[in-house]
Phi, psi and omega in degrees: 000122177276158186237129178243132172267120184245120178265166176065038189287348176271352178274170185293323178287319179302316178296320180294323178297318178294320180294332183263009184307122180288160176298140180093002179243136169255133180253127169261106188261127181234141175251188184297326180291325182278331181213112177277109185288353174274356181252097184293330177293322178294324177297314179299318180295320181296315179296320179295323180288315186279325185054058184285155169275342185208138170244120175257100184270088181267358179275146179196159168273110188244007179282088191302313182285320180295333179300333179298332179253358178229052186297325182293317179293316179299319180293323180297314183284316188274340183236309182295322181295311175303322178297320179294320176298315181300317180294320182293331181269350184301138179087354177250174177272000182291150184242139173264128171252113184251125180270130180235198196215157173294343181289358174283350179257158186271350176086012183265357181286155176257000178218169186303137179286129176273158180303330183264007177291153182295137177270151176200069185296141185253001181226162176301316178304310179299321179295319181289326178288323175296319177296326177294323176299314181296319182292326179296326171088175185291342180274357184267160167262113183252126184236113176272143180214183185207148168049054186284140177215153176201153177302134178082356183269176175265106187200173182299321183299311183288329174296316179297318178302316180296313181294325180291334175283330185271334190235154176271341182216140176232150175244123187229138182299131184244358183247023168244121187246130178203210181216126172295156180219124176280129185302324181296321177292321176297318179299318178299319178295318180298315177295322180296318178291325176298321179293323178291328174058039177248109181297155180148186180253132182230159176240143174219134172201167173285160179293155180087165178231164182197157164269167175300325177297312178303315181299316181296319179298317179296320177300317180297313182294311181290323179295320178293318180298330181267001179082012178279340179233136179288339182201166174262115182286166173288132180238119184254127177286137178228168178271158177304323180297337180278349181224071184294142179229157179301322181261140176279131178261147174292136180289332180219117184224035178290132182261133174281115185253012187301320181292325178293313181295323179295316180296316184275339179062037183245173181281152178248102188272139182294146184299327182290326175297314179291326176300315179298319178296316179299315181292328175297317176296320179299323182294337180275350182281340179080000000 
């Protein structure tokens, strides 16, 4: 029986990783109370205690706007912690799987970003995640993803559902283009890449692209069809300039996932299909 240390188990990806655990793996699941990721000594002690064959680091500082005013905390969680895991695993056959983000890119590309494309993060969050990639090192499996959602999680889909129940009209940014990602599909990819055991940088997202406005419209339509919304509210597309935020978002952050799909030999499911599945699960939560 192989052993995986899984961080961030109270988050949507952490839960998905546990649900997708392959046969032959034991998971040691830790949350913030069990392992403080700002304490690099605690990370070293945890790795020494557990002696994992694999570390799936699903924990992160993900408050994109708040990171602008908490750069030290974001850097500790997103960069120093992966570095501590990498050092603790050095000299062993164990592998670190580090989850990263589309925010390491500046959004100026006109086509999907490849894993080897130059990074140029425009926010503190993006900078700390890029630093985390570097800290994880050449021996790690680094997986960038985008717009993650899962039933019961803290994400754009559930925020939109709440606002759509409360309001008759919403204004949603239409000039930021990316790809939604279902956490369960991401978890399958992380386990699949761990099984391949080939270090490097990989990308994962659902098939298709969307603006936040497109995503919101789909949430409204699918949510209403499933009875999660009493009505479909009016949704107005707006520009990023009309909704200023402390952190700058990439205008285009679609990830090229072709190398990942080729390696794993799996299907690439459209984001709207996964959205419907997620919302179906959400409807059972009550």
